[in-house]
C-alpha positions, 0 to 999 in steps of 0.5 A: 814370212818374207823372201829375201835375197842376200847377195854375198851371203855366204860369209861375213856381213852377208851371212850375218844378215842372212842369219838375222832374216832366217831367225825372223822366219824369212826365206832367205836366198844366199846368192854368192860366187863361192859354191862350197861356202854357200852350200855350207852356209845354206846347211847352217841356216836350215830349211828356210835357206837356199843357196844359188850361185851368182856372180853379180858382175854377170847379167845372166847370173842375175837373171837366172837368180831372180827367175829361180827365186820367183818360180820357187817362192812366187815373189821377192820381198827384199834384196840386200846388195851385199856382194863386193865387186 
């Protein structure tokens, strides 16, 4: 399966996108600033989901996100830039 990062993926449209990708067999990384909701979303989506706290306005957070995903899954196939700023 593909590896997909969804920013703002803990709630709303971002979570719906994450659900669609996991149901299609993708590994989905939920990147969101809200840790509590992000962890709940990870549990709801199951074993193909991973939550990573990320403030998309922070360059350091974004670098951490991509390094973590690359080291965990060895690639990134798609990024859905959904986070509101």
